[in-house]
C-alpha positions as MATLAB code, in Angstrom:
seq = 'MLDFAVVFTGLAGGIAVGAGFVAFLSVLGLIPRLTQLTKSVRLIPIYEWAVVLGALVGAWCSLRDTTFYLSSYWLIIIGLLCGVFVGMLAAALTEVLNVLPILAKRVGMVDRIVALLMALVLGKVVGSLFHWIYFVK';
ca = [
      -0.005    0.003   -0.001;
       2.852    2.380    0.819;
       4.465    1.716   -2.581;
       1.231    2.705   -4.310;
       1.113    5.969   -2.350;
       4.708    6.810   -3.323;
       4.045    6.017   -6.990;
       0.810    8.007   -6.972;
       2.452   11.013   -5.284;
       5.404   10.935   -7.702;
       3.137   10.648  -10.731;
       0.863   13.450   -9.513;
       3.853   15.701   -8.849;
       5.316   14.942  -12.261;
       2.049   15.697  -14.000;
       1.724   18.978  -12.097;
       5.266   20.086  -12.946;
       4.884   18.992  -16.574;
       1.594   20.841  -16.938;
       3.175   23.946  -15.422;
       6.125   23.709  -17.816;
       3.862   23.350  -20.844;
       1.640   26.214  -19.655;
       4.711   28.377  -19.113;
       5.994   27.718  -22.631;
       2.516   28.205  -24.088;
       1.915   31.525  -22.325;
       5.333   32.846  -23.322;
       4.942   31.614  -26.901;
       8.679   30.986  -26.988;
       8.751   28.365  -29.737;
       6.403   30.155  -32.176;
       8.282   33.411  -31.620;
      11.620   31.742  -32.298;
      10.285   30.197  -35.488;
       9.103   33.631  -36.636;
      12.440   35.281  -35.897;
      14.539   32.533  -37.491;
      12.126   31.924  -40.397;
      12.119   28.203  -39.636;
       8.402   27.409  -39.375;
       8.993   24.118  -41.177;
      11.092   22.919  -38.196;
       8.347   23.260  -35.557;
       8.056   19.463  -35.058;
      11.796   19.315  -34.393;
      11.514   22.142  -31.854;
       8.642   20.346  -30.138;
      10.575   17.088  -29.936;
      13.645   18.949  -28.659;
      11.587   20.368  -25.780;
      10.044   16.972  -24.962;
      13.336   15.078  -25.152;
      15.148   17.784  -23.205;
      12.598   17.566  -20.399;
      12.770   13.757  -20.366;
      16.570   13.609  -20.386;
      16.754   16.302  -17.708;
      14.288   14.427  -15.515;
      16.097   11.126  -16.037;
      19.489   12.649  -15.205;
      18.151   14.316  -12.056;
      16.516   11.117  -10.844;
      19.517    8.866  -11.557;
      22.270   11.113  -10.138;
      24.016   10.952  -13.497;
      27.660   11.959  -13.868;
      29.138   12.824  -17.244;
      32.870   12.392  -17.690;
      33.603   15.034  -20.315;
      36.488   17.304  -21.078;
      36.331   20.651  -19.337;
      36.214   22.298  -22.777;
      32.639   21.043  -23.101;
      31.745   23.373  -20.232;
      32.231   26.327  -22.559;
      29.696   24.979  -25.052;
      27.242   23.853  -22.369;
      27.558   27.192  -20.568;
      26.932   29.132  -23.765;
      23.863   27.040  -24.601;
      22.497   27.452  -21.063;
      23.102   31.188  -21.279;
      21.290   31.391  -24.611;
      18.352   29.464  -23.153;
      18.095   31.658  -20.057;
      18.505   34.821  -22.125;
      15.794   33.820  -24.576;
      13.487   32.804  -21.754;
      14.031   36.159  -20.030;
      13.530   38.023  -23.301;
      10.309   36.119  -24.002;
       9.051   36.833  -20.498;
       9.774   40.554  -20.769;
       8.140   40.650  -24.200;
       4.979   38.968  -22.939;
       4.749   41.196  -19.883;
       5.684   44.370  -21.815;
       8.272   45.176  -19.161;
      10.537   47.321  -21.335;
       7.905   49.764  -22.642;
       6.537   50.257  -19.133;
      10.034   50.741  -17.706;
      10.997   53.159  -20.492;
       7.849   55.200  -19.861;
       8.470   55.297  -16.095;
      12.069   56.498  -16.353;
      11.326   58.884  -19.229;
      13.376   57.090  -21.886;
      10.666   56.236  -24.443;
      12.664   57.774  -27.302;
      15.850   55.924  -26.200;
      14.532   52.401  -25.642;
      17.438   50.885  -27.603;
      19.907   52.535  -25.210;
      17.912   51.198  -22.251;
      17.951   47.697  -23.728;
      21.700   47.821  -24.394;
      22.327   49.046  -20.843;
      20.364   46.083  -19.488;
      22.202   43.597  -21.710;
      25.668   44.999  -21.006;
      24.926   45.181  -17.297;
      23.936   41.517  -17.279;
      27.046   40.489  -19.227;
      29.446   42.515  -17.062;
      27.784   41.319  -13.856;
      27.936   37.684  -14.945;
      31.594   37.972  -15.968;
      32.462   39.671  -12.673;
      30.742   36.904  -10.737;
      32.452   34.103  -12.678;
      35.917   35.675  -12.668;
      36.049   36.652   -8.987;
      33.712   34.337   -7.096;
      33.700   31.006   -8.918;
      36.789   28.914   -8.260;
];
């Protein structure tokens, strides 16, 4: 009976997290927006499978305590890909919530929104580099 409760709880939690992930991607419209920007509408099934397989592999690796024995040079590629993912997710979130136009209006920079955007991007890059150079051993 206890095994059934554990399986049921794990399955219910997985369904809840999966539904939240799908809702998050649907609300942000990340995949359709990327296909518009890159003019790759014909690759939508590949994007969908990449999301599904990425979620499955990530879940499997987190459940199995997986260790990859790779060269440290792979960290550069993996770090860049993770940074691209986080950056695109943040950009999609700000686009959906219209954060930049509201911020530009509040600080009186409506006519210089490109400068505001570049300041945000450069601040993020410099802050990340500072953190990695001085605090990560």
